[in-house]
C-alpha positions as CSV (number, residue, x, y, z in Angstrom):
1,M,0.0,0.0,0.0
2,S,1.4,3.4,-0.9
3,A,0.6,6.4,1.4
4,A,1.0,10.1,0.8
5,G,4.7,10.9,0.3
6,G,5.4,7.6,-1.4
7,T,5.8,5.6,1.8
8,N,5.0,1.9,1.5
9,A,3.4,-0.2,4.3
10,L,2.7,-3.8,4.8
11,V,-0.3,-4.3,7.1
12,L,-0.1,-7.7,8.7
13,A,-3.7,-8.1,10.1
14,D,-6.7,-6.3,11.5
15,E,-6.4,-7.5,15.1
16,P,-3.8,-6.9,17.7
17,A,-1.3,-9.6,18.3
18,K,2.3,-9.7,19.6
19,T,4.5,-10.0,16.5
20,C,8.2,-10.6,15.8
21,F,10.3,-10.9,12.6
22,L,12.6,-13.8,12.0
23,P,15.1,-12.4,9.4
24,E,16.6,-15.8,8.6
25,K,13.2,-17.0,7.4
26,L,11.9,-13.6,6.2
27,L,8.9,-14.4,8.4
28,F,6.6,-12.4,10.7
29,V,5.2,-14.6,13.5
30,R,2.0,-13.3,15.2
31,W,0.8,-14.6,18.5
32,P,-3.0,-14.7,18.6
33,A,-3.2,-17.5,21.2
34,A,-0.5,-19.9,22.6
35,G,0.6,-21.0,26.0
36,S,4.2,-20.1,25.5
37,E,6.7,-18.8,22.9
38,D,8.0,-22.4,22.5
39,E,4.5,-23.6,21.6
40,L,4.0,-20.7,19.2
41,F,7.3,-21.2,17.4
42,A,6.7,-25.0,17.2
43,A,3.3,-24.3,15.5
44,A,5.0,-21.9,13.1
45,E,7.7,-24.5,12.2
46,A,5.0,-27.1,11.7
47,A,3.0,-24.9,9.3
48,L,6.2,-24.0,7.4
49,A,7.1,-27.7,7.0
50,D,3.6,-28.8,6.0
51,R,3.4,-29.0,2.2
52,D,-0.4,-28.9,2.5
53,T,-0.4,-25.5,4.3
54,A,-3.0,-23.3,2.6
55,W,-1.2,-20.0,2.2
56,E,-3.1,-16.9,1.2
57,D,-1.5,-14.7,-1.5
58,G,-0.9,-11.2,-0.1
59,G,0.4,-9.6,-3.3
60,V,3.7,-7.8,-3.7
61,W,5.3,-5.4,-1.3
62,V,8.1,-3.1,-2.7
63,T,10.6,-1.7,-0.2
64,D,13.8,0.3,-0.4
65,G,15.4,-1.7,2.4
66,P,15.1,-2.1,6.1
67,A,11.6,-1.4,7.6
68,V,10.1,-0.8,11.0
69,L,7.5,-3.1,12.7
70,L,5.0,-1.0,14.6
71,D,1.4,-0.9,15.8
72,S,-0.7,0.4,12.9
73,A,-2.5,2.6,15.4
74,E,0.7,4.7,15.8
75,P,1.2,7.4,13.2
76,G,4.5,6.6,11.5
77,A,5.6,10.3,12.0
78,D,5.5,9.7,15.7
79,L,8.2,6.9,15.7
80,G,11.1,7.9,17.9
81,V,9.1,10.8,19.5
82,G,8.1,10.6,23.1
83,H,4.4,10.6,24.1
84,P,3.1,13.7,26.0
85,D,2.3,11.4,29.0
86,G,5.7,9.6,28.8
87,G,6.9,6.5,26.9
88,R,7.5,6.1,23.2
89,P,5.8,4.1,20.5
90,E,6.9,0.5,20.3
91,E,8.9,-0.3,17.2
92,A,11.3,-3.0,16.0
93,P,13.7,-3.1,13.1
94,V,12.9,-5.4,10.2
95,Q,16.2,-6.1,8.4
96,L,15.6,-7.0,4.8
97,P,17.2,-5.9,1.5
98,A,15.5,-3.6,-0.9
99,G,13.4,-5.4,-3.4
100,R,10.0,-6.6,-4.6
101,W,8.6,-9.2,-2.1
102,R,5.8,-11.6,-2.7
103,V,3.7,-11.8,0.5
104,R,2.0,-15.0,1.7
105,A,0.0,-15.3,4.8
106,L,-1.6,-17.9,7.1
107,H,-3.8,-17.7,10.1
108,K,-4.1,-21.1,11.9
109,G,-6.9,-21.1,14.4
110,G,-9.2,-23.9,15.6
111,E,-6.8,-26.3,17.3
112,F,-4.6,-24.6,20.0
113,P,-2.2,-22.9,19.6
114,W,-3.2,-20.3,17.1
115,V,-0.5,-18.7,15.0
116,G,-0.4,-16.1,12.3
117,L,2.4,-16.1,9.7
118,V,3.4,-13.6,7.0
119,Q,6.3,-14.7,4.9
120,L,8.2,-12.8,2.2
121,T,9.9,-14.3,-0.8
122,A,11.6,-12.5,-3.6
123,A,9.0,-11.6,-6.2
124,D,11.4,-12.5,-9.0
125,G,12.1,-15.9,-7.4
126,R,15.8,-15.3,-6.7
127,L,15.8,-15.8,-2.9
């Protein structure tokens, strides 16, 4: 999605969930419901290993390099700026090279644990 000023954003989901980025797998892991991090990451690994996983196509995301993971309720212009009542917006670096990324997503619910995955692959198939 392109915003005013040419900034691109990748919106991961419409519900709040603790999220991290695993650069070695180019994978965002979202935590909708799990008893522990170990349980969450085991569910993520199982989904990645399962050839029958039904991934949803999320289109292509074009980025000029490293990005920032943030809560979509935070205005991007407020990153790094303190809140009037104290604290700062939460943000985490997403280290990835510039390029065109094909986005695929999965939300596994039903059986516990639930896990959300968003994975990037090079849109030209090189990675």
